[in-house]
C-alpha positions as CSV (number, residue, x, y, z in Angstrom):
1,M,140.3,121.9,142.8
2,T,141.6,125.2,143.3
3,A,140.8,128.4,141.7
4,G,144.2,128.3,139.9
5,A,144.2,124.8,139.2
6,A,140.4,125.1,137.5
7,A,141.5,128.4,135.4
8,R,144.5,126.4,133.9
9,A,141.7,123.4,133.3
10,A,139.4,126.1,131.8
11,S,142.2,127.4,129.5
12,Q,143.2,123.6,128.2
13,R,139.1,122.9,127.0
14,Q,138.5,123.3,123.8
15,L,134.8,124.8,123.1
16,L,133.0,122.4,120.9
17,Q,129.5,124.4,120.7
18,S,127.5,126.7,122.8
19,F,124.1,126.0,122.8
20,P,122.2,129.4,124.0
21,A,119.4,128.8,126.6
22,A,118.3,132.1,128.2
23,P,118.8,132.7,130.9
24,Y,121.7,130.3,130.6
25,A,123.9,128.9,127.7
26,Y,125.1,125.5,127.6
27,E,128.7,125.0,126.3
28,L,130.0,121.1,125.1
29,T,133.5,120.9,125.6
30,Q,136.7,118.8,125.4
31,E,139.5,118.8,127.6
32,S,142.8,118.9,126.0
33,C,144.3,115.5,124.6
34,F,147.5,116.3,126.0
35,G,148.8,115.8,129.4
36,S,148.9,119.3,131.2
37,G,151.5,118.0,134.0
38,S,149.5,120.3,135.8
39,G,148.5,117.1,138.1
40,D,145.2,117.8,137.7
41,S,144.3,114.7,136.0
42,A,141.8,112.9,138.4
43,D,139.3,116.0,138.2
44,E,139.3,115.7,134.3
45,P,140.6,113.0,131.7
46,E,142.8,113.7,128.9
47,C,140.3,114.1,126.1
48,G,136.8,113.9,128.4
49,F,133.8,115.5,127.3
50,G,131.9,117.9,129.7
51,L,128.7,120.1,130.0
52,N,129.3,123.8,131.1
53,L,126.4,125.7,132.3
54,V,127.7,129.3,131.7
55,A,125.7,132.9,132.2
56,G,127.3,135.4,130.4
57,S,131.1,134.3,131.2
58,K,130.5,132.8,134.5
59,V,130.5,129.2,134.1
60,L,127.6,127.9,137.3
61,D,128.2,124.6,137.5
62,R,129.9,121.5,134.8
63,V,129.0,117.7,134.4
64,R,131.3,115.0,132.9
65,L,130.4,112.6,130.3
66,S,131.0,109.1,131.0
67,E,133.3,108.5,127.9
68,P,136.1,110.4,127.0
69,G,137.1,110.9,122.9
70,C,139.9,108.7,121.6
71,G,141.9,112.1,120.6
72,P,140.8,115.4,119.8
73,A,137.1,115.2,118.2
74,S,136.5,116.8,114.9
75,P,132.5,117.3,113.1
76,A,130.7,114.4,111.8
77,A,127.5,113.2,110.5
78,I,124.5,111.9,112.5
79,T,124.5,108.1,111.9
80,L,121.8,105.4,111.9
81,A,124.3,103.9,114.5
82,L,124.7,107.3,116.4
83,G,121.0,107.6,117.4
84,A,120.8,110.9,117.8
85,D,118.1,113.6,116.5
86,R,118.7,114.2,112.6
87,D,118.8,117.7,113.7
88,A,121.8,117.6,116.3
89,R,125.3,118.5,116.2
90,A,127.6,115.9,116.3
91,W,131.7,115.0,116.5
92,S,133.7,112.3,116.6
93,S,137.2,110.4,117.5
94,S,138.9,107.4,116.9
95,D,142.2,105.0,116.4
96,E,142.8,101.6,116.3
97,D,141.7,100.4,119.9
98,C,139.0,103.5,120.6
99,D,135.5,104.9,118.5
100,I,133.7,107.7,120.0
101,A,130.8,109.9,118.5
102,V,128.9,112.4,120.6
103,A,126.1,114.6,119.3
104,A,124.0,117.4,121.3
105,R,121.0,119.5,120.2
106,T,118.7,121.5,122.6
107,V,114.9,120.8,123.6
108,A,112.7,123.7,123.9
109,L,110.5,122.8,127.3
110,G,108.9,126.5,127.5
111,P,108.8,129.6,126.6
112,R,112.0,130.4,128.6
113,A,113.2,127.0,129.5
114,A,115.5,124.6,127.3
115,A,117.3,121.4,127.7
116,L,120.3,119.8,126.4
117,L,119.5,116.3,124.8
118,I,123.2,114.9,124.5
119,T,124.1,111.3,123.1
120,E,127.2,109.3,123.2
121,L,128.1,106.4,121.1
122,H,131.0,104.0,122.7
123,G,132.8,101.0,121.9
124,V,134.1,99.2,118.5
125,E,133.1,95.7,118.1
126,N,130.5,96.0,120.4
127,R,128.6,99.1,119.8
128,Y,126.2,100.8,122.6
129,R,124.8,104.1,123.6
130,S,124.1,106.7,126.2
131,H,121.7,109.1,126.3
132,W,121.4,112.1,128.5
133,V,118.8,114.6,129.2
134,Y,120.1,118.1,131.3
135,L,118.3,120.7,132.5
136,A,119.4,124.1,134.2
137,R,117.4,124.9,137.4
138,I,118.6,127.4,139.6
139,G,122.0,127.9,138.4
140,K,122.8,124.2,138.3
141,V,122.7,121.2,135.8
142,E,119.9,118.4,136.7
143,T,119.6,115.2,134.8
144,P,115.6,114.5,134.8
145,W,116.3,111.7,132.5
146,S,119.0,109.4,130.9
147,H,119.4,105.9,129.5
148,V,122.4,103.8,129.4
149,E,122.7,100.6,127.1
150,N,124.3,97.5,128.1
151,A,128.0,97.3,126.7
152,D,126.9,94.2,124.8
153,G,125.7,96.1,122.2
154,G,122.4,94.1,122.4
155,H,120.5,97.3,121.9
156,W,119.9,100.1,119.8
157,T,118.3,103.1,120.8
158,T,117.6,106.3,119.4
159,T,116.2,109.6,120.3
160,T,113.9,112.3,118.5
161,V,113.0,115.4,119.1
162,L,109.2,116.1,118.4
163,A,106.4,119.4,118.4
164,G,104.4,118.9,121.5
165,S,101.9,120.7,123.1
166,G,101.7,124.8,124.0
167,G,105.2,125.0,121.4
168,A,106.9,122.9,123.7
169,Q,109.0,119.8,122.5
170,E,109.3,116.3,123.7
171,I,111.4,113.5,123.2
172,A,110.5,110.1,121.2
173,F,113.2,107.5,122.8
174,I,112.6,103.9,120.8
175,D,114.7,100.7,122.1
176,I,115.6,97.9,119.6
177,A,116.8,95.0,121.6
178,R,118.3,92.9,119.0
179,A,118.7,89.3,119.9
180,A,120.7,86.2,118.9
181,P,121.8,85.9,114.8
182,G,118.7,85.0,113.2
183,V,115.8,86.4,115.9
184,P,113.8,88.6,115.7
185,A,113.8,91.9,117.5
186,R,111.9,93.7,120.4
187,V,110.6,97.0,119.9
188,T,109.3,99.7,122.6
189,A,108.9,103.2,122.6
190,Q,107.8,105.8,124.4
191,R,107.1,109.8,124.5
192,L,108.9,111.6,127.2
193,R,107.6,114.8,128.6
194,I,109.7,117.1,131.0
195,D,108.2,120.1,133.4
196,P,110.5,122.6,133.4
197,A,109.6,123.8,136.2
198,T,110.2,120.3,138.3
199,G,112.5,118.6,135.9
200,R,109.3,115.6,136.4
201,V,109.4,113.1,133.4
202,T,106.4,111.8,132.4
203,T,106.0,108.7,129.2
204,T,103.3,107.6,126.8
205,P,103.4,104.6,125.0
206,L,104.2,105.3,121.1
207,P,102.7,104.9,118.7
208,A,99.9,106.9,120.2
209,P,97.3,109.6,118.4
210,S,98.9,112.3,116.4
211,Y,102.4,110.0,117.1
212,P,102.4,107.4,114.8
213,L,105.8,105.5,114.1
214,F,107.7,104.5,110.7
215,V,108.9,101.2,110.1
216,L,112.0,100.9,107.4
217,Q,111.3,97.5,105.8
218,V,114.3,96.1,103.8
219,G,114.1,92.6,102.2
220,R,111.4,90.3,102.1
221,F,111.7,87.0,104.2
222,T,109.4,84.1,105.2
223,R,112.0,83.3,107.9
224,A,114.1,85.3,110.3
225,P,117.4,83.4,110.0
226,E,117.2,84.3,106.4
227,A,117.2,88.2,106.8
228,T,121.2,87.7,108.2
229,K,122.6,86.7,105.2
230,I,122.5,90.5,103.2
231,R,123.6,91.9,106.2
232,R,126.5,93.3,104.3
233,H,128.2,96.6,105.4
234,C,126.0,99.1,104.4
235,L,123.1,97.1,106.6
236,R,124.7,96.4,109.5
237,E,123.0,98.4,111.6
238,L,119.7,97.4,110.6
239,A,117.9,94.9,112.8
240,V,115.9,91.6,111.6
241,L,112.3,92.4,112.9
242,R,108.8,90.7,112.0
243,A,105.6,92.1,110.8
244,G,103.9,90.5,114.4
245,L,105.5,93.8,116.0
246,F,103.4,96.2,114.1
247,R,99.5,94.9,114.5
248,G,97.4,96.8,111.6
249,V,100.5,97.4,109.0
250,K,99.3,94.6,106.7
251,Q,101.6,95.3,104.0
252,L,105.0,93.9,106.3
253,P,106.9,90.7,105.2
254,A,106.5,88.5,107.3
255,F,110.2,88.7,108.0
256,F,112.8,91.6,107.1
257,L,115.6,93.9,108.1
258,G,114.5,97.4,109.4
259,A,114.5,100.2,111.5
260,V,111.9,102.4,113.5
261,F,111.8,106.0,113.6
262,A,109.6,108.6,115.2
263,Q,109.5,111.0,112.3
264,R,109.0,110.1,108.6
265,A,111.6,111.9,107.3
266,D,113.7,110.3,109.2
267,A,112.8,106.8,107.8
268,E,112.7,108.8,103.9
269,A,116.5,109.5,104.6
270,A,117.5,105.9,105.8
271,V,116.6,104.7,102.7
272,A,118.1,107.2,100.5
273,S,121.4,106.5,102.1
274,L,120.6,103.0,101.2
275,A,121.4,104.3,97.7
276,T,125.2,104.0,97.6
277,C,124.7,100.3,98.4
278,A,125.4,98.0,96.1
279,Q,122.8,95.0,95.1
280,V,120.3,96.4,98.3
281,P,116.8,94.7,98.4
282,E,113.8,96.9,98.1
283,A,113.1,99.3,100.7
284,A,110.0,101.0,101.8
285,V,108.5,102.6,104.6
286,F,105.4,102.0,106.2
287,E,103.4,104.6,108.8
288,Y,102.7,102.1,111.9
289,P,99.7,104.0,113.7
290,A,98.1,103.8,117.1
291,T,96.1,100.7,117.4
292,E,92.4,100.8,119.3
293,A,93.8,99.7,122.2
294,S,96.7,102.0,122.5
295,A,94.0,105.5,121.5
296,D,94.3,106.4,125.1
297,P,97.5,106.2,126.7
298,K,97.8,107.5,130.3
299,P,101.1,109.2,131.1
300,T,103.5,107.5,133.5
301,P,105.6,109.4,135.6
302,E,109.2,108.1,135.7
303,A,112.2,108.6,138.6
304,E,114.4,111.0,137.9
305,G,117.6,110.5,136.3
306,E,116.8,106.7,135.3
């Protein structure tokens, strides 16, 4: 793209939010949703979301998110479906054939290093998510970690920012693999720590000492298919889970509808949101601590960009 074309594209770009990350700032943007007639559509799709790395008024680097919006994005609430950190800022756009939401927040990796965590929710019938961690290093945007769900809607992944050691923050990543209707889902969870100097990512399984998980339980069933009968609109994001997935949590029923969170406050907020649902079965939150077998997990390095 020529300098003139770049200037025209920038003028047609809406700034959704600037996230300070001294000595830089991350800017989440959206392209104009109206054809510019400039012939630059191959460079930036209409309504496309992007990320600028800026220093002062100068754009040092730019990356594009995978899916454009359906129209101009407007501020939105963080929902269970979105799977983003509850303190992130979110935007959404939709029409008859499209529904897109995007959320972003910074993650403090050290005294003068911050990454930007972005989650994007795609699809209409089958909903699936993409998560990226963007990190500024030497004036460029790198992607030390990312995860993209399959488009078949068979997973429900979430990211949550946690307090780490030495004042740094880490990321909890939880994957609930949904099975066929009436079959319990599988749950995996890990804690991501990112070295701001190298971008290297190490992972530790969750739950872990000082990092329990929290299980939302809705309803009590003796067989898994029974749980699917109550999945009305306000419960559709919950998965069919079984007590055997959560060793040491003896109060859970054999099967239930539920979700798994990295922070108790998030689980309790989910319970509160069910208050608007008519005739919802009992809902409770249980702590799922680390077992003796997982009391001393060893960090595992991840390949960059996985």
